TORTI-961267 format. One record per residue: residue number from 0; residue in three letters; z, y, x of N, C-alpha, C in turn. Coordinates in steps of 0.001 Angstrom, whole numbers, plus 500000, padded with zeros to 6 digits. Layout:
! TORTI-961267
+-----+------+--------+--------+--------+--------+--------+--------+--------+--------+--------+
| seq | type |     nz |     ny |     nx |    caz |    cay |    cax |     cz |     cy |     cx |
+-----+------+--------+--------+--------+--------+--------+--------+--------+--------+--------+
| NUM |  ALA |      Z |      Y |      X |      Z |      Y |      X |      Z |      Y |      X |
...
+-----+------+--------+--------+--------+--------+--------+--------+--------+--------+--------+
This chain:
! TORTI-961267
+-----+------+--------+--------+--------+--------+--------+--------+--------+--------+--------+
| seq | type |     nz |     ny |     nx |    caz |    cay |    cax |     cz |     cy |     cx |
+-----+------+--------+--------+--------+--------+--------+--------+--------+--------+--------+
|   0 |  MET | 520067 | 499016 | 514792 | 520182 | 499268 | 513116 | 518896 | 499649 | 512815 |
|   1 |  ALA | 518412 | 498863 | 511735 | 517201 | 499172 | 511130 | 516984 | 500837 | 510544 |
|   2 |  ALA | 516088 | 501204 | 510144 | 515945 | 502688 | 509381 | 516171 | 502022 | 507969 |
|   3 |  GLN | 516898 | 503041 | 507017 | 517160 | 502764 | 505690 | 515728 | 503096 | 505050 |
|   4 |  LEU | 514995 | 502266 | 504120 | 513990 | 502322 | 503014 | 514632 | 503563 | 502120 |
|   5 |  PRO | 513343 | 504257 | 501681 | 513611 | 504951 | 500437 | 513734 | 504169 | 499261 |
|   6 |  HIS | 514453 | 504827 | 498354 | 514731 | 504092 | 497214 | 513464 | 503804 | 496310 |
|   7 |  LYS | 513453 | 502908 | 495730 | 512284 | 502217 | 495416 | 512063 | 503195 | 494161 |
|   8 |  ASN | 512570 | 503773 | 493524 | 511856 | 505228 | 492737 | 511234 | 506031 | 493303 |
|   9 |  GLN | 511882 | 506379 | 494451 | 510811 | 507319 | 495536 | 509508 | 506875 | 495634 |
|  10 |  LEU | 509490 | 505546 | 496070 | 508412 | 504959 | 496315 | 507292 | 504917 | 495294 |
|  11 |  ARG | 507754 | 504812 | 493959 | 506928 | 504442 | 492926 | 506455 | 505866 | 492712 |
|  12 |  TRP | 507234 | 507114 | 492734 | 506475 | 508163 | 492715 | 505662 | 508586 | 493432 |
|  13 |  ARG | 505458 | 508341 | 495079 | 504752 | 508215 | 496189 | 503433 | 507627 | 495942 |
|  14 |  CYS | 503687 | 506647 | 495031 | 502443 | 505663 | 494520 | 501615 | 506521 | 493841 |
|  15 |  ARG | 501909 | 507217 | 492981 | 501394 | 507973 | 492135 | 500475 | 509148 | 492792 |
|  16 |  ARG | 499002 | 508843 | 492525 | 498107 | 509757 | 493573 | 497246 | 510641 | 492452 |
|  17 |  GLY | 496194 | 511449 | 493278 | 495456 | 512030 | 492093 | 494376 | 511299 | 491722 |
|  18 |  MET | 494216 | 509876 | 491913 | 493130 | 508969 | 491290 | 493689 | 507785 | 490816 |
|  19 |  GLN | 493209 | 507230 | 489636 | 493785 | 506070 | 488929 | 493928 | 504821 | 489779 |
|  20 |  GLU | 492773 | 504763 | 490464 | 492537 | 503486 | 490882 | 493528 | 503126 | 492118 |
|  21 |  LEU | 493436 | 504230 | 493025 | 494585 | 504138 | 493916 | 496157 | 504013 | 493428 |
|  22 |  ASP | 496439 | 504525 | 492341 | 497643 | 504594 | 491346 | 497985 | 502893 | 490995 |
|  23 |  ILE | 496959 | 502455 | 490571 | 496942 | 500885 | 490054 | 496893 | 500276 | 491309 |
|  24 |  LEU | 496411 | 500268 | 492292 | 496620 | 499305 | 493290 | 498019 | 499453 | 494123 |
|  25 |  LEU | 498386 | 500678 | 494556 | 499597 | 500998 | 494727 | 500565 | 500489 | 494342 |
|  26 |  LEU | 500630 | 500991 | 492968 | 501671 | 500582 | 492360 | 502043 | 498996 | 491839 |
|  27 |  ARG | 500938 | 497986 | 491994 | 500946 | 496931 | 491861 | 501442 | 496274 | 493044 |
|  28 |  TYR | 501133 | 496686 | 493957 | 501587 | 496257 | 495543 | 503275 | 496171 | 495343 |
|  29 |  LEU | 503616 | 497509 | 495137 | 505066 | 498048 | 495012 | 505925 | 497090 | 494171 |
|  30 |  GLU | 505292 | 496825 | 492795 | 506017 | 496318 | 491871 | 506067 | 494469 | 492061 |
|  31 |  GLN | 504925 | 493800 | 492657 | 504631 | 492764 | 492902 | 505214 | 491995 | 494147 |
|  32 |  ASP | 504747 | 492942 | 495293 | 505119 | 492410 | 496598 | 505929 | 492804 | 497663 |
|  33 |  PHE | 506228 | 494221 | 497170 | 507012 | 495143 | 498267 | 508596 | 494191 | 498445 |
|  34 |  ASP | 508872 | 494112 | 497279 | 510385 | 493487 | 497630 | 510574 | 491727 | 498254 |
|  35 |  GLN | 509660 | 491222 | 498553 | 509153 | 490023 | 499278 | 508750 | 490197 | 501191 |
|  36 |  ALA | 508074 | 491344 | 500834 | 507539 | 491721 | 502438 | 508687 | 492073 | 503550 |
|  37 |  ASP | 508426 | 491580 | 504611 | 509595 | 491612 | 505521 | 509540 | 492956 | 505704 |
|  38 |  HIS | 510194 | 493717 | 506668 | 510716 | 494858 | 507098 | 509786 | 495702 | 507849 |
|  39 |  SER | 508657 | 495075 | 508697 | 507625 | 495458 | 509242 | 506603 | 495830 | 508359 |
|  40 |  GLN | 506556 | 495162 | 507070 | 505122 | 495056 | 505963 | 505542 | 496344 | 505373 |
|  41 |  GLN | 506934 | 496532 | 504909 | 507657 | 497706 | 504094 | 507681 | 498585 | 504695 |
|  42 |  GLN | 507188 | 498921 | 505888 | 507345 | 500107 | 506903 | 506146 | 500152 | 506849 |
|  43 |  ALA | 504905 | 499667 | 506746 | 503416 | 499686 | 506860 | 503184 | 500561 | 505640 |
|  44 |  PHE | 503603 | 499901 | 504359 | 503061 | 500427 | 503176 | 504074 | 501859 | 503189 |
|  45 |  ILE | 505090 | 502312 | 503408 | 505497 | 503532 | 503653 | 504738 | 504377 | 504501 |
|  46 |  ALA | 504231 | 503878 | 505722 | 503135 | 504803 | 506462 | 501976 | 504971 | 505469 |
|  47 |  LEU | 501530 | 503904 | 505097 | 500157 | 503923 | 504000 | 500687 | 504815 | 502907 |
|  48 |  LEU | 501826 | 504982 | 502122 | 501701 | 506160 | 501438 | 501826 | 507595 | 502009 |
|  49 |  GLN | 501778 | 507726 | 503044 | 501923 | 508820 | 503991 | 500507 | 509582 | 504079 |
|  50 |  GLN | 499437 | 508439 | 503798 | 497869 | 508943 | 504051 | 497527 | 510010 | 502890 |
|  51 |  GLN | 496524 | 510464 | 503016 | 495674 | 511557 | 502383 | 494695 | 510239 | 500969 |
|  52 |  ASP | 494579 | 510510 | 500183 | 493824 | 509844 | 498949 | 492606 | 509571 | 499556 |
|  53 |  ASP | 491892 | 510250 | 500075 | 490524 | 510241 | 500588 | 490247 | 509147 | 501353 |
|  54 |  LEU | 491514 | 509173 | 502449 | 491593 | 508157 | 503509 | 491993 | 506506 | 502826 |
|  55 |  LEU | 492937 | 506573 | 502006 | 493234 | 505548 | 501288 | 492074 | 504853 | 500845 |
|  56 |  TRP | 491713 | 505635 | 499888 | 490228 | 505084 | 499121 | 489508 | 504702 | 499853 |
|  57 |  ASP | 489216 | 505319 | 501220 | 488080 | 504522 | 502187 | 488577 | 503014 | 502786 |
|  58 |  TRP | 489708 | 503084 | 503043 | 490333 | 501909 | 503376 | 490477 | 500881 | 502269 |
|  59 |  LEU | 491112 | 500845 | 501039 | 490717 | 499961 | 500077 | 489780 | 499842 | 499566 |
|  60 |  SER | 488574 | 500464 | 499734 | 487301 | 500078 | 498805 | 486532 | 499362 | 500103 |
|  61 |  GLY | 487142 | 499339 | 501522 | 486360 | 498800 | 502658 | 485323 | 499421 | 502992 |
|  62 |  ARG | 485196 | 500817 | 502999 | 484285 | 501971 | 503462 | 484838 | 501777 | 505008 |
|  63 |  HIS | 486060 | 501852 | 505380 | 486862 | 501817 | 506758 | 487766 | 500799 | 506781 |
|  64 |  ILE | 488303 | 500617 | 507853 | 489374 | 499896 | 508610 | 490682 | 500803 | 509324 |
|  65 |  PRO | 491649 | 500684 | 508912 | 492549 | 501492 | 509784 | 492636 | 500877 | 510928 |
|  66 |  GLU | 492814 | 501656 | 512080 | 493226 | 501512 | 513325 | 494577 | 500456 | 513830 |
|  67 |  GLN | 495533 | 500812 | 512820 | 496766 | 499981 | 513213 | 496780 | 499137 | 512690 |
|  68 |  PRO | 496868 | 498004 | 513136 | 496689 | 496016 | 512781 | 497660 | 496187 | 511504 |
|  69 |  ALA | 499299 | 497179 | 511375 | 500069 | 496909 | 510257 | 499557 | 497154 | 509083 |
|  70 |  ILE | 498744 | 498409 | 509604 | 498262 | 499026 | 507882 | 496853 | 498118 | 507489 |
|  71 |  ALA | 495918 | 497570 | 508447 | 494713 | 497052 | 508334 | 495503 | 495584 | 507675 |
|  72 |  ALA | 496451 | 494847 | 508115 | 496910 | 493716 | 507627 | 497069 | 493844 | 505977 |
|  73 |  LEU | 498001 | 495129 | 505701 | 498448 | 495412 | 504295 | 497511 | 495630 | 503675 |
|  74 |  ILE | 496282 | 496342 | 503884 | 495075 | 496565 | 503217 | 494595 | 495369 | 502986 |
|  75 |  LYS | 494413 | 494418 | 503660 | 493542 | 493128 | 503480 | 494709 | 492461 | 502553 |
|  76 |  GLN | 495779 | 492762 | 502060 | 497078 | 492139 | 501194 | 496814 | 492415 | 499842 |
|  77 |  ILE | 496473 | 493690 | 500043 | 496437 | 494421 | 498508 | 494955 | 494248 | 498147 |
|  78 |  ASN | 494071 | 493903 | 498773 | 492675 | 493722 | 498144 | 492488 | 492267 | 497989 |
|  79 |  GLN | 493080 | 491494 | 498629 | 493384 | 489886 | 498208 | 494204 | 489911 | 497057 |
|  80 |  ALA | 494869 | 490625 | 496829 | 496084 | 490417 | 495587 | 494895 | 490797 | 494419 |
|  81 |  THR | 494233 | 491756 | 494450 | 493507 | 492739 | 493446 | 492207 | 491694 | 493294 |
|  82 |  HIS | 491745 | 490995 | 494284 | 490576 | 490070 | 493425 | 491100 | 488726 | 493188 |
|  83 |  SER | 492358 | 488116 | 493501 | 492766 | 487275 | 492941 | 492882 | 487674 | 491274 |
|  84 |  ILE | 493629 | 488677 | 491107 | 493333 | 488765 | 489849 | 492432 | 488797 | 488746 |
|  85 |  SER | 491490 | 489511 | 489430 | 490223 | 489703 | 488831 | 489234 | 488338 | 488812 |
|  86 |  ASP | 489566 | 487438 | 489324 | 488777 | 486224 | 489121 | 489145 | 485451 | 488054 |
+-----+------+--------+--------+--------+--------+--------+--------+--------+--------+--------+
């Protein structure tokens, strides 16, 4: 049996970080892509939310690449969605 996911309101609260840029990126993914993601992608997002803000920003700004393949793929997806909005 798969582990139960946190309620979306809990995830929304965990997306609120100390940096507005992170808030925007994380909340955008949660609202636009999370529900359509498969269970492993949802778990990767939950794991992503457990990271410290400075590490998240390094990943999302492209300064570092996460070692975990699922999180690296999620970071890539979040960044691609952001770039397609700004184009």
